[in-house]
C-alpha positions as CSV (number, residue, x, y, z in Angstrom):
1,M,74.1,103.1,108.3
2,Q,74.6,102.6,104.6
3,I,77.8,102.0,102.6
4,R,78.1,103.6,99.1
5,R,80.8,104.9,96.8
6,A,82.2,108.3,97.7
7,E,80.8,111.3,95.8
8,E,82.2,114.8,95.3
9,K,80.0,116.1,98.1
10,D,82.0,113.9,100.5
11,I,85.4,115.4,99.8
12,E,85.4,117.9,102.6
13,K,84.7,115.2,105.2
14,L,87.2,112.8,103.6
15,I,89.9,115.4,104.0
16,V,89.1,115.8,107.7
17,L,89.3,112.1,108.2
18,L,92.5,111.8,106.2
19,Q,94.0,114.4,108.5
20,E,92.9,112.3,111.5
21,V,94.7,109.3,110.1
22,L,97.8,111.4,109.2
23,E,98.1,112.7,112.7
24,I,98.1,109.1,114.1
25,H,100.8,108.1,111.6
26,A,102.8,111.3,112.3
27,A,102.8,110.6,116.0
28,L,104.1,107.1,115.3
29,R,106.6,108.0,112.7
30,P,107.5,111.7,112.6
31,D,110.5,110.8,110.6
32,I,108.2,109.8,107.7
33,F,104.9,111.7,108.1
34,I,104.5,115.4,108.1
35,S,102.0,116.6,110.7
36,G,99.4,119.1,109.5
37,T,99.2,117.6,106.0
38,T,96.9,115.1,104.3
39,K,97.5,112.1,102.0
40,Y,95.4,113.5,99.1
41,T,94.3,116.9,98.0
42,A,90.7,117.8,97.1
43,E,91.7,117.7,93.4
44,E,93.2,114.2,93.7
45,L,90.1,113.0,95.5
46,Q,87.9,114.4,92.7
47,Q,89.8,112.2,90.3
48,M,89.9,109.2,92.5
49,I,86.1,109.2,93.1
50,L,85.7,108.6,89.4
51,D,88.3,105.8,89.2
52,D,86.7,102.4,89.2
53,E,90.2,100.8,89.8
54,K,90.5,102.8,93.1
55,P,87.0,102.8,94.6
56,I,86.4,104.8,97.8
57,Y,83.6,103.5,99.9
58,V,82.0,105.6,102.6
59,A,79.8,104.7,105.6
60,V,77.0,107.2,105.9
61,D,74.4,107.8,108.6
62,D,70.6,108.4,108.0
63,E,71.3,112.0,107.0
64,D,74.0,110.9,104.4
65,A,76.8,112.3,106.6
66,V,80.1,110.4,106.2
67,M,81.1,108.4,109.3
68,G,84.1,106.6,107.8
69,Y,85.8,105.5,104.6
70,A,87.8,102.7,103.0
71,F,90.1,103.8,100.2
72,C,90.7,100.7,98.0
73,Q,92.7,99.7,94.9
74,I,92.2,96.7,92.7
75,K,95.6,95.1,92.0
76,E,96.4,92.2,89.7
77,F,99.6,90.1,90.0
78,H,101.2,88.1,87.2
79,N,104.7,86.7,88.1
80,N,106.7,83.8,86.7
81,N,107.0,82.2,90.2
82,M,103.6,82.9,91.6
83,H,100.0,82.1,90.6
84,S,98.3,85.0,89.0
85,F,95.6,86.6,91.2
86,K,93.7,89.8,91.9
87,M,93.3,91.5,95.2
88,L,91.4,94.4,96.7
89,Y,94.0,96.4,98.6
90,I,92.7,98.7,101.4
91,D,95.0,101.8,101.1
92,D,93.3,103.5,104.0
93,L,90.4,102.9,106.4
94,C,89.2,105.4,108.9
95,V,86.2,105.9,111.2
96,D,85.3,109.3,112.5
97,Q,86.3,109.5,116.2
98,N,82.7,110.5,117.0
99,A,81.3,107.4,115.3
100,R,83.6,104.8,116.9
101,G,82.0,102.0,118.8
102,Q,79.1,101.9,116.4
103,H,80.5,99.1,114.2
104,V,81.3,101.5,111.3
105,G,84.7,100.0,110.7
106,A,83.5,96.4,110.8
107,T,80.6,97.3,108.5
108,L,82.9,99.0,106.0
109,F,85.3,96.0,106.1
110,E,82.4,93.5,105.5
111,Y,81.3,95.7,102.5
112,V,84.9,95.7,101.2
113,K,85.0,91.9,101.4
114,S,81.7,91.6,99.5
115,E,83.0,94.0,96.8
116,A,86.2,91.9,96.6
117,K,84.2,88.8,96.0
118,R,82.0,90.6,93.4
119,L,85.1,91.7,91.6
120,N,86.6,88.1,91.6
121,C,89.4,89.0,93.9
122,R,91.3,86.3,95.8
123,E,91.9,88.4,98.9
124,V,91.7,91.7,100.7
125,V,95.0,93.1,101.8
126,L,96.3,96.1,103.8
127,N,99.3,97.4,105.6
128,V,99.5,98.6,109.2
129,W,102.2,100.7,110.7
130,E,104.2,99.2,113.6
131,G,103.0,100.8,116.8
132,N,99.4,101.3,115.6
133,E,98.0,98.8,118.1
134,N,94.4,99.9,117.8
135,A,94.4,99.3,114.1
136,K,96.2,95.9,114.5
137,H,93.6,94.8,117.1
138,F,90.7,95.9,114.9
139,Y,92.0,94.0,111.8
140,E,92.7,90.9,113.9
141,K,89.2,91.2,115.3
142,V,87.6,91.2,111.8
143,G,89.6,88.1,110.9
144,M,92.7,89.4,109.2
145,K,96.0,87.5,109.6
146,V,99.7,88.6,109.2
147,R,100.7,87.7,105.6
148,S,104.3,89.1,105.6
149,M,106.3,91.7,107.4
150,Q,108.2,94.6,106.0
151,M,111.3,95.5,107.9
152,E,113.7,98.4,107.8
153,Y,117.2,99.4,108.8
154,L,117.5,103.2,109.2
155,L,120.7,104.7,108.0
156,D,122.1,107.8,109.7
């Protein structure tokens, strides 16, 4: 397995994996997510692949087929009441269901951490939807801890 930046040739597989993630989220929160859609279009992915501020890393097998991805964003914070810092935010991480159990997710996460260090980031951060127990368990297993919790009150 190798980790590299996503390329245009990966877009078709990225869309398939984005759809897998979307269906997990749509099952958890059908009031928010629309089943049968995807987070990004092929055109948006083409632009994102070229954006160094939003790197997309892919895990590929020996035949260069995508087994998983990590969509990331470099974010910088400068506030009056907080120390300034830079983070690498994982916008989305997915492993193809056929590649699960092969440490693809952990390998991607380790690569993201090394990239964050190389980019002089203070931390790696992500969000997990409530009810996504598999994702929570995975992120805890690779050493992540709860930093804050976003809460909601749904209005009728």
